Structures are given as structure tokens and as C-alpha cells.
C-alpha positions in Angstrom: 0.0 0.0 0.0 1.3 3.4 -1.0 1.4 6.4 1.3 1.2 10.2 1.0 2.9 12.5 3.5 1.2 15.6 4.9 2.9 18.8 3.7 2.2 20.5 7.0 3.0 18.0 9.7 4.7 15.1 7.8 2.2 12.5 9.0 2.1 9.3 6.9 -1.5 8.9 5.4 -3.0 6.3 3.1 -2.7 7.2 -0.6 -6.5 7.4 -0.9 -6.8 10.0 1.9 -7.9 13.5 1.0 -7.1 15.1 4.4 -4.4 14.4 6.9 -5.6 12.2 9.8 -3.4 14.1 12.2 -3.8 17.8 11.4 -6.6 17.9 8.8 -4.6 19.6 6.0 -5.9 19.0 2.5 -3.6 16.4 0.9 -4.7 16.4 -2.7 -3.6 19.3 -4.8 -5.4 20.0 -8.1 -3.1 20.1 -11.1 -3.1 23.8 -12.1 -0.6 23.2 -14.8 2.0 25.4 -13.1 5.6 24.3 -13.0 8.2 24.7 -10.3 11.4 26.4 -11.2 14.7 25.6 -9.4 17.4 28.1 -8.8 20.9 27.4 -7.5 23.1 30.2 -6.0 25.2 30.0 -9.1 22.2 30.8 -11.3 21.3 33.8 -9.2 24.8 35.1 -9.2 25.0 34.8 -13.0 21.5 36.5 -13.6 20.0 38.3 -10.6 16.8 38.8 -12.6 16.0 35.0 -12.4 15.7 35.0 -8.6 12.2 34.5 -7.2 10.6 37.6 -5.7 10.7 37.5 -1.8 7.4 39.1 -1.3 3.9 37.5 -1.3 3.7 34.0 -2.6 6.3 34.4 -5.3 9.3 33.3 -3.3 10.5 32.1 0.0 12.9 34.9 0.8 15.9 33.7 2.7 19.1 34.6 4.4 21.1 36.8 2.0 18.1 37.2 -0.4 18.9 40.3 -2.4 15.2 41.3 -2.5 14.6 41.5 1.3 15.0 45.1 2.4 14.7 45.7 6.1 13.2 43.2 8.6 10.9 40.5 7.4 8.9 37.5 8.7 8.7 34.8 6.0 6.1 32.0 6.4 7.9 28.7 6.0 4.9 26.4 6.7 1.4 26.5 8.0 -2.0 27.4 6.5 -0.9 26.9 2.9 0.9 30.3 3.0 4.5 29.2 2.7 6.6 31.9 1.1 4.3 34.8 2.2 6.4 37.6 3.5 5.5 40.3 6.1 7.5 43.4 6.5 7.2 44.8 10.1 7.1 48.6 10.2 7.3 50.9 13.1 8.4 50.1 16.7 5.7 47.5 17.3 4.2 44.8 15.1 1.1 42.9 16.4 0.8 39.3 15.3 -2.5 37.4 15.6 -5.7 36.0 14.3 -7.5 39.4 14.5 -7.8 41.2 11.1 -6.7 44.3 13.0 -3.2 42.8 13.5 -0.2 43.9 11.4 0.6 40.2 10.7 -2.8 38.4 10.2 -2.6 34.6 10.7 -6.1 33.3 10.2 -6.2 30.0 12.1 -7.7 28.8 15.4 -4.3 27.8 16.7 -3.4 31.5 16.8 -4.8 33.8 19.5 -6.5 37.0 18.4 -3.6 39.0 19.7 -0.9 36.4 20.0 2.5 38.1 20.0 4.3 41.3 19.4 7.5 42.0 17.6 9.3 45.1 19.0 12.0 47.0 17.3 14.4 49.1 19.5 17.0 50.5 17.1 18.8 47.5 15.6 17.5 45.1 18.3 14.4 43.0 17.7 12.5 41.2 20.4 9.3 39.2 20.5 6.9 38.6 23.4 3.9 36.4 23.8 0.7 38.3 24.7 -0.8 35.6 26.9 -1.7 33.2 24.1 -3.1 29.8 24.8 -0.7 27.9 22.5 2.4 30.0 23.3 5.1 31.5 21.1 8.3 29.6 20.3 11.7 30.8 19.1 13.9 28.1 17.6 11.5 25.5 19.0 11.8 26.8 22.6 8.7 28.3 24.3 9.5 31.9 25.3 8.8 32.3 28.9 10.6 35.6 29.6 8.9 39.0 29.3 10.6 39.4 25.9 13.1 37.4 23.8 15.6 38.8 21.4 15.5 37.4 17.9 18.3 37.3 15.4 18.6 36.9 11.7 17.4 33.4 10.5 15.6 32.5 13.8 12.5 30.4 13.5 9.3 31.8 15.2 6.4 29.5 15.7 2.9 30.9 16.3 0.2 28.3 16.3 0.7 26.1 13.4 2.7 28.7 11.5 6.5 28.6 11.3 8.1 31.8 10.2 11.7 32.8 9.7 12.9 36.2 10.9 15.2 38.0 8.4 17.0 41.1 9.4 17.5 42.0 5.7 20.3 44.0 4.2 
């Protein structure tokens, strides 16, 4: 019997399953006729115009990505939004399930006002705002009042995993 792995949680499901038995993610993707393009660092160095765009759904961003200017949170997995990029502006960026938040993550695993990203000069910190599921930095639950985050740190909020990029 063949299996299909969930793109969100990695759970092994029967090939005939439409949804993941563990997390409920839709397993079958309709064929839209789109093709995936692969880029190597050498390709980008030869022709910078071939690099995927870091914003929106066009590209994943990444450390050293020439398109990322200033701080950014890039969704790596969760909610089918991988590659979506948020650019925090101002001193405080509110993250949560409420549409009023600066970073809107629409899922029940995210509290309405879940966490806050704070910028103090060149220093960035994140703090949990009393969420039920907690906020994690590099897979460790943040317990302190605020936790400093650095370039390429993983931030988990609910089922979303985001990478913090300081930018160039």
C-alpha cells in the first residue's frame, strides 16, 4: 500500500486520503498546470533577474536574499501560506488572528492578539501576549517578558512557522 505524507505535519497517510488524519490539512492538490522552477546560488549570481521575488507567494525569501530590504517575517509552513512575507514597520508589530493585527494569521491555533514584535534601534524582540498555545523561538517556548530574535531565527505561532530575516 502506498502512502502520502502531509505537507504541513509530515504524518504518513494512506494514498487514498484527501485530508491528513493528524492535522486535517488537504492532501490532494489539483493540477493547475504550473511548473516549479529551481534556482541554484550560481544561477542567481549569473543572472539576478532570475531570482524568485521575496514578497507575497512568489518566493521564500531567505538569508542573504537580495530582494529582502529591512526586517521581514517569512512563512515557512502553515496554513498553505508558505513563502508569504510580512515586513514589520514601526516600533511594534502585532501578530495574531484578528484582522486588525499587522501580521494576520487566520487559524484557530493563533490567538486574536498572539505576540508582538518590538524594534528598538537595531535590536528586535518578540513577546507572547498571553496566548493559549504559546510562542516559540527556535523551538523553545518563550517564557521571559521578551526574547531577542536574530537573523534566521524560527518563530512558531500556532501552526505557522516563520523565519525572521533582518534583511540588508
